[in-house]
PDB file of N, CA, C, O and CB in Angstrom:
ATOM      1  N   MET A   1      51.941 136.572 227.497  1.00  0.00           N
ATOM      2  CA  MET A   1      53.132 136.456 226.676  1.00  0.00           C
ATOM      3  C   MET A   1      52.729 136.061 225.261  1.00  0.00           C
ATOM      4  O   MET A   1      51.899 135.172 225.072  1.00  0.00           O
ATOM      5  CB  MET A   1      54.121 135.429 227.276  1.00  0.00           C
ATOM      6  N   THR A   2      53.314 136.717 224.277  1.00  0.00           N
ATOM      7  CA  THR A   2      52.982 136.426 222.890  1.00  0.00           C
ATOM      8  C   THR A   2      53.882 135.312 222.355  1.00  0.00           C
ATOM      9  O   THR A   2      54.996 135.131 222.846  1.00  0.00           O
ATOM     10  CB  THR A   2      53.115 137.694 222.022  1.00  0.00           C
ATOM     11  N   PRO A   3      53.416 134.574 221.364  1.00  0.00           N
ATOM     12  CA  PRO A   3      54.236 133.496 220.799  1.00  0.00           C
ATOM     13  C   PRO A   3      55.340 133.998 219.864  1.00  0.00           C
ATOM     14  O   PRO A   3      56.157 133.205 219.397  1.00  0.00           O
ATOM     15  CB  PRO A   3      53.352 132.529 220.051  1.00  0.00           C
ATOM     16  N   GLU A   4      55.371 135.286 219.592  1.00  0.00           N
ATOM     17  CA  GLU A   4      56.382 135.842 218.692  1.00  0.00           C
ATOM     18  C   GLU A   4      57.712 135.980 219.415  1.00  0.00           C
ATOM     19  O   GLU A   4      57.762 136.428 220.561  1.00  0.00           O
ATOM     20  CB  GLU A   4      55.932 137.206 218.140  1.00  0.00           C
ATOM     21  N   ILE A   5      58.779 135.595 218.746  1.00  0.00           N
ATOM     22  CA  ILE A   5      60.120 135.742 219.319  1.00  0.00           C
ATOM     23  C   ILE A   5      60.588 137.193 219.203  1.00  0.00           C
ATOM     24  O   ILE A   5      61.133 137.759 220.150  1.00  0.00           O
ATOM     25  CB  ILE A   5      61.122 134.794 218.614  1.00  0.00           C
ATOM     26  N   VAL A   6      60.365 137.786 218.022  1.00  0.00           N
ATOM     27  CA  VAL A   6      60.695 139.197 217.795  1.00  0.00           C
ATOM     28  C   VAL A   6      59.489 139.866 217.141  1.00  0.00           C
ATOM     29  O   VAL A   6      58.612 139.201 216.590  1.00  0.00           O
ATOM     30  CB  VAL A   6      61.983 139.351 216.901  1.00  0.00           C
ATOM     31  N   SER A   7      59.466 141.174 217.212  1.00  0.00           N
ATOM     32  CA  SER A   7      58.358 141.910 216.593  1.00  0.00           C
ATOM     33  C   SER A   7      58.491 141.866 215.067  1.00  0.00           C
ATOM     34  O   SER A   7      59.539 141.514 214.525  1.00  0.00           O
ATOM     35  CB  SER A   7      58.328 143.384 217.094  1.00  0.00           C
ATOM     36  N   ASP A   8      57.407 142.231 214.398  1.00  0.00           N
ATOM     37  CA  ASP A   8      57.406 142.227 212.936  1.00  0.00           C
ATOM     38  C   ASP A   8      58.431 143.211 212.379  1.00  0.00           C
ATOM     39  O   ASP A   8      59.113 142.912 211.398  1.00  0.00           O
ATOM     40  CB  ASP A   8      56.013 142.566 212.406  1.00  0.00           C
ATOM     41  N   SER A   9      58.538 144.359 212.991  1.00  0.00           N
ATOM     42  CA  SER A   9      59.494 145.361 212.538  1.00  0.00           C
ATOM     43  C   SER A   9      60.935 144.873 212.703  1.00  0.00           C
ATOM     44  O   SER A   9      61.766 145.070 211.816  1.00  0.00           O
ATOM     45  CB  SER A   9      59.290 146.666 213.305  1.00  0.00           C
ATOM     46  N   THR A  10      61.221 144.250 213.813  1.00  0.00           N
ATOM     47  CA  THR A  10      62.570 143.725 214.045  1.00  0.00           C
ATOM     48  C   THR A  10      62.885 142.630 213.046  1.00  0.00           C
ATOM     49  O   THR A  10      63.992 142.590 212.508  1.00  0.00           O
ATOM     50  CB  THR A  10      62.712 143.191 215.479  1.00  0.00           C
ATOM     51  N   PHE A  11      61.937 141.741 212.785  1.00  0.00           N
ATOM     52  CA  PHE A  11      62.144 140.676 211.811  1.00  0.00           C
ATOM     53  C   PHE A  11      62.416 141.253 210.436  1.00  0.00           C
ATOM     54  O   PHE A  11      63.301 140.784 209.720  1.00  0.00           O
ATOM     55  CB  PHE A  11      60.935 139.749 211.762  1.00  0.00           C
ATOM     56  N   ARG A  12      61.650 142.276 210.067  1.00  0.00           N
ATOM     57  CA  ARG A  12      61.826 142.909 208.757  1.00  0.00           C
ATOM     58  C   ARG A  12      63.245 143.464 208.601  1.00  0.00           C
ATOM     59  O   ARG A  12      63.863 143.293 207.550  1.00  0.00           O
ATOM     60  CB  ARG A  12      60.790 144.036 208.563  1.00  0.00           C
ATOM     61  N   TRP A  13      63.761 144.121 209.629  1.00  0.00           N
ATOM     62  CA  TRP A  13      65.087 144.719 209.520  1.00  0.00           C
ATOM     63  C   TRP A  13      66.213 143.697 209.634  1.00  0.00           C
ATOM     64  O   TRP A  13      67.268 143.871 209.023  1.00  0.00           O
ATOM     65  CB  TRP A  13      65.256 145.772 210.580  1.00  0.00           C
ATOM     66  N   ILE A  14      66.006 142.642 210.401  1.00  0.00           N
ATOM     67  CA  ILE A  14      67.006 141.565 210.435  1.00  0.00           C
ATOM     68  C   ILE A  14      67.097 140.914 209.062  1.00  0.00           C
ATOM     69  O   ILE A  14      68.192 140.674 208.554  1.00  0.00           O
ATOM     70  CB  ILE A  14      66.652 140.504 211.518  1.00  0.00           C
ATOM     71  N   LEU A  15      65.945 140.629 208.465  1.00  0.00           N
ATOM     72  CA  LEU A  15      65.917 140.046 207.129  1.00  0.00           C
ATOM     73  C   LEU A  15      66.564 140.979 206.109  1.00  0.00           C
ATOM     74  O   LEU A  15      67.289 140.525 205.224  1.00  0.00           O
ATOM     75  CB  LEU A  15      64.480 139.730 206.717  1.00  0.00           C
ATOM     76  N   THR A  16      66.307 142.261 206.228  1.00  0.00           N
ATOM     77  CA  THR A  16      66.893 143.234 205.311  1.00  0.00           C
ATOM     78  C   THR A  16      68.411 143.275 205.433  1.00  0.00           C
ATOM     79  O   THR A  16      69.116 143.245 204.425  1.00  0.00           O
ATOM     80  CB  THR A  16      66.315 144.616 205.571  1.00  0.00           C
ATOM     81  N   VAL A  17      68.910 143.342 206.643  1.00  0.00           N
ATOM     82  CA  VAL A  17      70.359 143.410 206.850  1.00  0.00           C
ATOM     83  C   VAL A  17      71.045 142.150 206.330  1.00  0.00           C
ATOM     84  O   VAL A  17      72.085 142.241 205.678  1.00  0.00           O
ATOM     85  CB  VAL A  17      70.681 143.607 208.340  1.00  0.00           C
ATOM     86  N   LEU A  18      70.487 140.996 206.604  1.00  0.00           N
ATOM     87  CA  LEU A  18      71.096 139.745 206.135  1.00  0.00           C
ATOM     88  C   LEU A  18      71.074 139.632 204.611  1.00  0.00           C
ATOM     89  O   LEU A  18      72.047 139.180 204.008  1.00  0.00           O
ATOM     90  CB  LEU A  18      70.374 138.548 206.748  1.00  0.00           C
ATOM     91  N   THR A  19      69.976 140.037 203.992  1.00  0.00           N
ATOM     92  CA  THR A  19      69.875 139.959 202.538  1.00  0.00           C
ATOM     93  C   THR A  19      70.813 140.955 201.865  1.00  0.00           C
ATOM     94  O   THR A  19      71.468 140.614 200.880  1.00  0.00           O
ATOM     95  CB  THR A  19      68.436 140.211 202.092  1.00  0.00           C
ATOM     96  N   VAL A  20      70.885 142.165 202.376  1.00  0.00           N
ATOM     97  CA  VAL A  20      71.780 143.170 201.788  1.00  0.00           C
ATOM     98  C   VAL A  20      73.242 142.758 201.975  1.00  0.00           C
ATOM     99  O   VAL A  20      74.060 142.957 201.078  1.00  0.00           O
ATOM    100  CB  VAL A  20      71.529 144.562 202.423  1.00  0.00           C
ATOM    101  N   ALA A  21      73.571 142.187 203.129  1.00  0.00           N
ATOM    102  CA  ALA A  21      74.938 141.709 203.341  1.00  0.00           C
ATOM    103  C   ALA A  21      75.276 140.596 202.359  1.00  0.00           C
ATOM    104  O   ALA A  21      76.390 140.543 201.836  1.00  0.00           O
ATOM    105  CB  ALA A  21      75.121 141.215 204.785  1.00  0.00           C
ATOM    106  N   GLY A  22      74.328 139.716 202.108  1.00  0.00           N
ATOM    107  CA  GLY A  22      74.559 138.664 201.115  1.00  0.00           C
ATOM    108  C   GLY A  22      74.631 139.211 199.708  1.00  0.00           C
ATOM    109  O   GLY A  22      75.376 138.689 198.879  1.00  0.00           O
ATOM    110  N   ALA A  23      73.866 140.261 199.421  1.00  0.00           N
ATOM    111  CA  ALA A  23      73.867 140.841 198.084  1.00  0.00           C
ATOM    112  C   ALA A  23      75.154 141.613 197.803  1.00  0.00           C
ATOM    113  O   ALA A  23      75.497 141.837 196.642  1.00  0.00           O
ATOM    114  CB  ALA A  23      72.665 141.755 197.910  1.00  0.00           C
ATOM    115  N   PHE A  24      75.865 142.019 198.844  1.00  0.00           N
ATOM    116  CA  PHE A  24      77.136 142.696 198.619  1.00  0.00           C
ATOM    117  C   PHE A  24      78.159 141.764 197.973  1.00  0.00           C
ATOM    118  O   PHE A  24      79.194 142.212 197.480  1.00  0.00           O
ATOM    119  CB  PHE A  24      77.682 143.239 199.935  1.00  0.00           C
ATOM    120  N   TRP A  25      77.860 140.471 197.980  1.00  0.00           N
ATOM    121  CA  TRP A  25      78.728 139.515 197.287  1.00  0.00           C
ATOM    122  C   TRP A  25      78.786 139.855 195.798  1.00  0.00           C
ATOM    123  O   TRP A  25      79.783 139.565 195.136  1.00  0.00           O
ATOM    124  CB  TRP A  25      78.223 138.061 197.493  1.00  0.00           C
ATOM    125  N   ALA A  26      77.728 140.465 195.272  1.00  0.00           N
ATOM    126  CA  ALA A  26      77.720 140.872 193.873  1.00  0.00           C
ATOM    127  C   ALA A  26      78.821 141.887 193.595  1.00  0.00           C
ATOM    128  O   ALA A  26      79.417 141.865 192.518  1.00  0.00           O
ATOM    129  CB  ALA A  26      76.357 141.453 193.494  1.00  0.00           C
ATOM    130  N   LEU A  27      79.099 142.764 194.533  1.00  0.00           N
ATOM    131  CA  LEU A  27      80.202 143.709 194.348  1.00  0.00           C
ATOM    132  C   LEU A  27      81.533 142.980 194.264  1.00  0.00           C
ATOM    133  O   LEU A  27      82.403 143.347 193.475  1.00  0.00           O
ATOM    134  CB  LEU A  27      80.234 144.729 195.490  1.00  0.00           C
ATOM    135  N   TYR A  28      81.686 141.953 195.076  1.00  0.00           N
ATOM    136  CA  TYR A  28      82.907 141.142 195.033  1.00  0.00           C
ATOM    137  C   TYR A  28      83.017 140.428 193.687  1.00  0.00           C
ATOM    138  O   TYR A  28      84.112 140.318 193.136  1.00  0.00           O
ATOM    139  CB  TYR A  28      82.923 140.112 196.192  1.00  0.00           C
ATOM    140  N   ASP A  29      81.898 139.942 193.153  1.00  0.00           N
ATOM    141  CA  ASP A  29      81.910 139.290 191.850  1.00  0.00           C
ATOM    142  C   ASP A  29      82.247 140.285 190.739  1.00  0.00           C
ATOM    143  O   ASP A  29      82.899 139.914 189.763  1.00  0.00           O
ATOM    144  CB  ASP A  29      80.558 138.630 191.575  1.00  0.00           C
ATOM    145  N   ILE A  30      81.821 141.526 190.870  1.00  0.00           N
ATOM    146  CA  ILE A  30      82.165 142.537 189.873  1.00  0.00           C
ATOM    147  C   ILE A  30      83.669 142.785 189.871  1.00  0.00           C
ATOM    148  O   ILE A  30      84.274 142.924 188.808  1.00  0.00           O
ATOM    149  CB  ILE A  30      81.405 143.849 190.143  1.00  0.00           C
ATOM    150  N   VAL A  31      84.271 142.842 191.048  1.00  0.00           N
ATOM    151  CA  VAL A  31      85.725 143.030 191.139  1.00  0.00           C
ATOM    152  C   VAL A  31      86.449 141.838 190.511  1.00  0.00           C
ATOM    153  O   VAL A  31      87.410 142.019 189.763  1.00  0.00           O
ATOM    154  CB  VAL A  31      86.165 143.209 192.619  1.00  0.00           C
ATOM    155  N   LYS A  32      85.989 140.622 190.812  1.00  0.00           N
ATOM    156  CA  LYS A  32      86.624 139.438 190.237  1.00  0.00           C
ATOM    157  C   LYS A  32      86.424 139.375 188.728  1.00  0.00           C
ATOM    158  O   LYS A  32      87.305 138.909 188.006  1.00  0.00           O
ATOM    159  CB  LYS A  32      86.073 138.172 190.889  1.00  0.00           C
ATOM    160  N   MET A  33      85.273 139.838 188.245  1.00  0.00           N
ATOM    161  CA  MET A  33      85.008 139.856 186.807  1.00  0.00           C
ATOM    162  C   MET A  33      85.966 140.805 186.103  1.00  0.00           C
ATOM    163  O   MET A  33      86.452 140.499 185.014  1.00  0.00           O
ATOM    164  CB  MET A  33      83.550 140.264 186.527  1.00  0.00           C
ATOM    165  N   ARG A  34      86.239 141.940 186.706  1.00  0.00           N
ATOM    166  CA  ARG A  34      87.167 142.894 186.097  1.00  0.00           C
ATOM    167  C   ARG A  34      88.588 142.320 186.047  1.00  0.00           C
ATOM    168  O   ARG A  34      89.327 142.574 185.097  1.00  0.00           O
ATOM    169  CB  ARG A  34      87.158 144.224 186.879  1.00  0.00           C
ATOM    170  N   LYS A  35      88.965 141.548 187.067  1.00  0.00           N
ATOM    171  CA  LYS A  35      90.284 140.926 187.068  1.00  0.00           C
ATOM    172  C   LYS A  35      90.387 139.828 186.014  1.00  0.00           C
ATOM    173  O   LYS A  35      91.458 139.606 185.449  1.00  0.00           O
ATOM    174  CB  LYS A  35      90.596 140.357 188.446  1.00  0.00           C
ATOM    175  N   ALA A  36      89.288 139.147 185.750  1.00  0.00           N
ATOM    176  CA  ALA A  36      89.286 138.057 184.772  1.00  0.00           C
ATOM    177  C   ALA A  36      89.130 138.567 183.347  1.00  0.00           C
ATOM    178  O   ALA A  36      89.167 137.778 182.403  1.00  0.00           O
ATOM    179  CB  ALA A  36      88.173 137.075 185.087  1.00  0.00           C
ATOM    180  N   ARG A  37      88.960 139.853 183.181  1.00  0.00           N
ATOM    181  CA  ARG A  37      88.731 140.420 181.860  1.00  0.00           C
ATOM    182  C   ARG A  37      89.912 140.203 180.927  1.00  0.00           C
ATOM    183  O   ARG A  37      89.717 140.026 179.724  1.00  0.00           O
ATOM    184  CB  ARG A  37      88.438 141.892 181.975  1.00  0.00           C
ATOM    185  N   GLY A  38      91.122 140.212 181.449  1.00  0.00           N
ATOM    186  CA  GLY A  38      92.299 140.081 180.603  1.00  0.00           C
ATOM    187  C   GLY A  38      92.700 138.648 180.314  1.00  0.00           C
ATOM    188  O   GLY A  38      93.652 138.418 179.568  1.00  0.00           O
ATOM    189  N   LYS A  39      91.995 137.673 180.886  1.00  0.00           N
ATOM    190  CA  LYS A  39      92.338 136.266 180.671  1.00  0.00           C
ATOM    191  C   LYS A  39      91.863 135.799 179.299  1.00  0.00           C
ATOM    192  O   LYS A  39      91.041 136.450 178.654  1.00  0.00           O
ATOM    193  CB  LYS A  39      91.723 135.387 181.774  1.00  0.00           C
ATOM    194  N   ASP A  40      92.396 134.660 178.867  1.00  0.00           N
ATOM    195  CA  ASP A  40      92.063 134.082 177.574  1.00  0.00           C
ATOM    196  C   ASP A  40      90.621 133.583 177.571  1.00  0.00           C
ATOM    197  O   ASP A  40      90.272 132.690 178.343  1.00  0.00           O
ATOM    198  CB  ASP A  40      93.028 132.937 177.230  1.00  0.00           C
ATOM    199  N   GLY A  41      89.793 134.148 176.719  1.00  0.00           N
ATOM    200  CA  GLY A  41      88.381 133.799 176.672  1.00  0.00           C
ATOM    201  C   GLY A  41      88.089 132.486 175.980  1.00  0.00           C
ATOM    202  O   GLY A  41      86.954 132.012 176.021  1.00  0.00           O
ATOM    203  N   THR A  42      89.082 131.887 175.346  1.00  0.00           N
ATOM    204  CA  THR A  42      88.850 130.597 174.694  1.00  0.00           C
ATOM    205  C   THR A  42      89.017 129.433 175.658  1.00  0.00           C
ATOM    206  O   THR A  42      88.625 128.309 175.343  1.00  0.00           O
ATOM    207  CB  THR A  42      89.795 130.427 173.520  1.00  0.00           C
ATOM    208  N   ASP A  43      89.589 129.683 176.821  1.00  0.00           N
ATOM    209  CA  ASP A  43      89.780 128.643 177.833  1.00  0.00           C
ATOM    210  C   ASP A  43      88.431 128.352 178.513  1.00  0.00           C
ATOM    211  O   ASP A  43      87.795 129.272 179.028  1.00  0.00           O
ATOM    212  CB  ASP A  43      90.859 129.079 178.890  1.00  0.00           C
ATOM    213  N   PRO A  44      87.991 127.091 178.520  1.00  0.00           N
ATOM    214  CA  PRO A  44      86.694 126.773 179.135  1.00  0.00           C
ATOM    215  C   PRO A  44      86.624 127.129 180.627  1.00  0.00           C
ATOM    216  O   PRO A  44      85.562 127.510 181.119  1.00  0.00           O
ATOM    217  CB  PRO A  44      86.398 125.297 178.958  1.00  0.00           C
ATOM    218  N   GLN A  45      87.717 127.010 181.330  1.00  0.00           N
ATOM    219  CA  GLN A  45      87.709 127.335 182.757  1.00  0.00           C
ATOM    220  C   GLN A  45      87.475 128.826 182.977  1.00  0.00           C
ATOM    221  O   GLN A  45      86.776 129.217 183.912  1.00  0.00           O
ATOM    222  CB  GLN A  45      89.028 126.909 183.411  1.00  0.00           C
ATOM    223  N   VAL A  46      88.051 129.643 182.129  1.00  0.00           N
ATOM    224  CA  VAL A  46      87.851 131.098 182.226  1.00  0.00           C
ATOM    225  C   VAL A  46      86.397 131.446 181.909  1.00  0.00           C
ATOM    226  O   VAL A  46      85.799 132.294 182.571  1.00  0.00           O
ATOM    227  CB  VAL A  46      88.813 131.857 181.260  1.00  0.00           C
ATOM    228  N   ARG A  47      85.832 130.789 180.897  1.00  0.00           N
ATOM    229  CA  ARG A  47      84.420 131.031 180.566  1.00  0.00           C
ATOM    230  C   ARG A  47      83.515 130.610 181.710  1.00  0.00           C
ATOM    231  O   ARG A  47      82.530 131.287 182.002  1.00  0.00           O
ATOM    232  CB  ARG A  47      84.026 130.281 179.284  1.00  0.00           C
ATOM    233  N   ASP A  48      83.839 129.492 182.366  1.00  0.00           N
ATOM    234  CA  ASP A  48      83.051 129.054 183.518  1.00  0.00           C
ATOM    235  C   ASP A  48      83.145 130.058 184.659  1.00  0.00           C
ATOM    236  O   ASP A  48      82.140 130.347 185.309  1.00  0.00           O
ATOM    237  CB  ASP A  48      83.518 127.675 183.992  1.00  0.00           C
ATOM    238  N   GLU A  49      84.339 130.594 184.912  1.00  0.00           N
ATOM    239  CA  GLU A  49      84.501 131.602 185.962  1.00  0.00           C
ATOM    240  C   GLU A  49      83.643 132.819 185.664  1.00  0.00           C
ATOM    241  O   GLU A  49      82.953 133.329 186.547  1.00  0.00           O
ATOM    242  CB  GLU A  49      85.976 132.013 186.101  1.00  0.00           C
ATOM    243  N   ARG A  50      83.684 133.285 184.426  1.00  0.00           N
ATOM    244  CA  ARG A  50      82.891 134.462 184.052  1.00  0.00           C
ATOM    245  C   ARG A  50      81.397 134.192 184.207  1.00  0.00           C
ATOM    246  O   ARG A  50      80.648 135.063 184.650  1.00  0.00           O
ATOM    247  CB  ARG A  50      83.201 134.879 182.607  1.00  0.00           C
ATOM    248  N   PHE A  51      80.967 132.991 183.845  1.00  0.00           N
ATOM    249  CA  PHE A  51      79.558 132.631 183.989  1.00  0.00           C
ATOM    250  C   PHE A  51      79.145 132.668 185.464  1.00  0.00           C
ATOM    251  O   PHE A  51      78.083 133.189 185.805  1.00  0.00           O
ATOM    252  CB  PHE A  51      79.293 131.229 183.391  1.00  0.00           C
ATOM    253  N   VAL A  52      79.982 132.119 186.323  1.00  0.00           N
ATOM    254  CA  VAL A  52      79.686 132.108 187.760  1.00  0.00           C
ATOM    255  C   VAL A  52      79.620 133.535 188.302  1.00  0.00           C
ATOM    256  O   VAL A  52      78.769 133.847 189.135  1.00  0.00           O
ATOM    257  CB  VAL A  52      80.753 131.291 188.530  1.00  0.00           C
ATOM    258  N   TYR A  53      80.512 134.394 187.834  1.00  0.00           N
ATOM    259  CA  TYR A  53      80.478 135.787 188.280  1.00  0.00           C
ATOM    260  C   TYR A  53      79.175 136.449 187.850  1.00  0.00           C
ATOM    261  O   TYR A  53      78.560 137.169 188.637  1.00  0.00           O
ATOM    262  CB  TYR A  53      81.685 136.568 187.722  1.00  0.00           C
ATOM    263  N   TRP A  54      78.743 136.215 186.606  1.00  0.00           N
ATOM    264  CA  TRP A  54      77.495 136.807 186.126  1.00  0.00           C
ATOM    265  C   TRP A  54      76.300 136.299 186.924  1.00  0.00           C
ATOM    266  O   TRP A  54      75.379 137.060 187.223  1.00  0.00           O
ATOM    267  CB  TRP A  54      77.300 136.503 184.641  1.00  0.00           C
ATOM    268  N   ILE A  55      76.315 135.013 187.269  1.00  0.00           N
ATOM    269  CA  ILE A  55      75.219 134.468 188.074  1.00  0.00           C
ATOM    270  C   ILE A  55      75.200 135.128 189.451  1.00  0.00           C
ATOM    271  O   ILE A  55      74.128 135.472 189.949  1.00  0.00           O
ATOM    272  CB  ILE A  55      75.354 132.931 188.213  1.00  0.00           C
ATOM    273  N   GLY A  56      76.360 135.311 190.073  1.00  0.00           N
ATOM    274  CA  GLY A  56      76.435 135.978 191.367  1.00  0.00           C
ATOM    275  C   GLY A  56      75.936 137.408 191.309  1.00  0.00           C
ATOM    276  O   GLY A  56      75.253 137.872 192.222  1.00  0.00           O
ATOM    277  N   ILE A  57      76.275 138.104 190.241  1.00  0.00           N
ATOM    278  CA  ILE A  57      75.812 139.479 190.066  1.00  0.00           C
ATOM    279  C   ILE A  57      74.289 139.503 189.901  1.00  0.00           C
ATOM    280  O   ILE A  57      73.612 140.345 190.491  1.00  0.00           O
ATOM    281  CB  ILE A  57      76.503 140.137 188.842  1.00  0.00           C
ATOM    282  N   ALA A  58      73.756 138.582 189.105  1.00  0.00           N
ATOM    283  CA  ALA A  58      72.307 138.526 188.891  1.00  0.00           C
ATOM    284  C   ALA A  58      71.567 138.218 190.197  1.00  0.00           C
ATOM    285  O   ALA A  58      70.534 138.825 190.479  1.00  0.00           O
ATOM    286  CB  ALA A  58      71.965 137.465 187.827  1.00  0.00           C
ATOM    287  N   ILE A  59      72.083 137.290 190.986  1.00  0.00           N
ATOM    288  CA  ILE A  59      71.446 136.960 192.262  1.00  0.00           C
ATOM    289  C   ILE A  59      71.470 138.167 193.198  1.00  0.00           C
ATOM    290  O   ILE A  59      70.493 138.428 193.899  1.00  0.00           O
ATOM    291  CB  ILE A  59      72.148 135.755 192.924  1.00  0.00           C
ATOM    292  N   GLY A  60      72.582 138.902 193.210  1.00  0.00           N
ATOM    293  CA  GLY A  60      72.673 140.104 194.039  1.00  0.00           C
ATOM    294  C   GLY A  60      71.680 141.174 193.621  1.00  0.00           C
ATOM    295  O   GLY A  60      71.067 141.825 194.466  1.00  0.00           O
ATOM    296  N   VAL A  61      71.524 141.353 192.321  1.00  0.00           N
ATOM    297  CA  VAL A  61      70.578 142.349 191.821  1.00  0.00           C
ATOM    298  C   VAL A  61      69.142 141.950 192.170  1.00  0.00           C
ATOM    299  O   VAL A  61      68.347 142.787 192.597  1.00  0.00           O
ATOM    300  CB  VAL A  61      70.730 142.520 190.296  1.00  0.00           C
ATOM    301  N   PHE A  62      68.817 140.667 191.986  1.00  0.00           N
ATOM    302  CA  PHE A  62      67.475 140.208 192.347  1.00  0.00           C
ATOM    303  C   PHE A  62      67.222 140.338 193.846  1.00  0.00           C
ATOM    304  O   PHE A  62      66.113 140.684 194.255  1.00  0.00           O
ATOM    305  CB  PHE A  62      67.278 138.758 191.911  1.00  0.00           C
ATOM    306  N   ALA A  63      68.218 140.071 194.655  1.00  0.00           N
ATOM    307  CA  ALA A  63      68.062 140.188 196.108  1.00  0.00           C
ATOM    308  C   ALA A  63      67.802 141.633 196.508  1.00  0.00           C
ATOM    309  O   ALA A  63      66.922 141.905 197.325  1.00  0.00           O
ATOM    310  CB  ALA A  63      69.308 139.657 196.831  1.00  0.00           C
ATOM    311  N   LEU A  64      68.564 142.559 195.937  1.00  0.00           N
ATOM    312  CA  LEU A  64      68.341 143.967 196.261  1.00  0.00           C
ATOM    313  C   LEU A  64      66.987 144.447 195.752  1.00  0.00           C
ATOM    314  O   LEU A  64      66.301 145.208 196.433  1.00  0.00           O
ATOM    315  CB  LEU A  64      69.454 144.829 195.671  1.00  0.00           C
ATOM    316  N   GLY A  65      66.605 144.011 194.571  1.00  0.00           N
ATOM    317  CA  GLY A  65      65.286 144.364 194.044  1.00  0.00           C
ATOM    318  C   GLY A  65      64.167 143.810 194.905  1.00  0.00           C
ATOM    319  O   GLY A  65      63.162 144.482 195.135  1.00  0.00           O
ATOM    320  N   GLY A  66      64.339 142.587 195.379  1.00  0.00           N
ATOM    321  CA  GLY A  66      63.343 141.989 196.262  1.00  0.00           C
ATOM    322  C   GLY A  66      63.224 142.733 197.577  1.00  0.00           C
ATOM    323  O   GLY A  66      62.122 142.910 198.098  1.00  0.00           O
ATOM    324  N   MET A  67      64.345 143.169 198.115  1.00  0.00           N
ATOM    325  CA  MET A  67      64.304 143.927 199.365  1.00  0.00           C
ATOM    326  C   MET A  67      63.632 145.277 199.160  1.00  0.00           C
ATOM    327  O   MET A  67      62.862 145.719 200.013  1.00  0.00           O
ATOM    328  CB  MET A  67      65.718 144.122 199.922  1.00  0.00           C
ATOM    329  N   LEU A  68      63.911 145.933 198.047  1.00  0.00           N
ATOM    330  CA  LEU A  68      63.249 147.212 197.781  1.00  0.00           C
ATOM    331  C   LEU A  68      61.744 147.017 197.630  1.00  0.00           C
ATOM    332  O   LEU A  68      60.955 147.830 198.112  1.00  0.00           O
ATOM    333  CB  LEU A  68      63.829 147.868 196.515  1.00  0.00           C
ATOM    334  N   ARG A  69      61.357 145.951 196.968  1.00  0.00           N
ATOM    335  CA  ARG A  69      59.921 145.682 196.814  1.00  0.00           C
ATOM    336  C   ARG A  69      59.292 145.303 198.152  1.00  0.00           C
ATOM    337  O   ARG A  69      58.160 145.695 198.434  1.00  0.00           O
ATOM    338  CB  ARG A  69      59.688 144.559 195.786  1.00  0.00           C
ATOM    339  N   TYR A  70      60.001 144.558 198.963  1.00  0.00           N
ATOM    340  CA  TYR A  70      59.514 144.160 200.292  1.00  0.00           C
ATOM    341  C   TYR A  70      59.253 145.378 201.157  1.00  0.00           C
ATOM    342  O   TYR A  70      58.323 145.382 201.964  1.00  0.00           O
ATOM    343  CB  TYR A  70      60.524 143.232 200.984  1.00  0.00           C
ATOM    344  N   HIS A  71      60.072 146.419 200.992  1.00  0.00           N
ATOM    345  CA  HIS A  71      59.911 147.638 201.785  1.00  0.00           C
ATOM    346  C   HIS A  71      58.999 148.651 201.107  1.00  0.00           C
ATOM    347  O   HIS A  71      58.833 149.766 201.603  1.00  0.00           O
ATOM    348  CB  HIS A  71      61.263 148.267 202.051  1.00  0.00           C
ATOM    349  N   GLY A  72      58.406 148.274 199.975  1.00  0.00           N
ATOM    350  CA  GLY A  72      57.408 149.127 199.330  1.00  0.00           C
ATOM    351  C   GLY A  72      57.982 150.265 198.514  1.00  0.00           C
ATOM    352  O   GLY A  72      57.277 151.236 198.239  1.00  0.00           O
ATOM    353  N   VAL A  73      59.262 150.173 198.112  1.00  0.00           N
ATOM    354  CA  VAL A  73      59.847 151.237 197.306  1.00  0.00           C
ATOM    355  C   VAL A  73      59.250 151.211 195.902  1.00  0.00           C
ATOM    356  O   VAL A  73      58.990 152.262 195.316  1.00  0.00           O
ATOM    357  CB  VAL A  73      61.386 151.096 197.247  1.00  0.00           C
ATOM    358  N   PHE A  74      59.035 150.027 195.368  1.00  0.00           N
ATOM    359  CA  PHE A  74      58.345 149.877 194.075  1.00  0.00           C
ATOM    360  C   PHE A  74      57.616 148.570 194.021  1.00  0.00           C
ATOM    361  O   PHE A  74      56.977 148.261 193.015  1.00  0.00           O
ATOM    362  CB  PHE A  74      59.328 149.971 192.909  1.00  0.00           C
TER     363      PHE A  74
END
């Protein structure tokens, strides 16, 4: 019996599915960013919301880029 719980290939795809599912949050942030576009930009709370959306989008992009690199696409 091997000490591995799952094979390397299975681990790779579980990690991929979980990361891509988490990165889809960036799409949700893009939708929320478009809704916040018409709000008053001088309000600090609105600026904070937009900043949080941009951070979520950046994290999603980095996650997808990391997964592509992990799978040897680039």
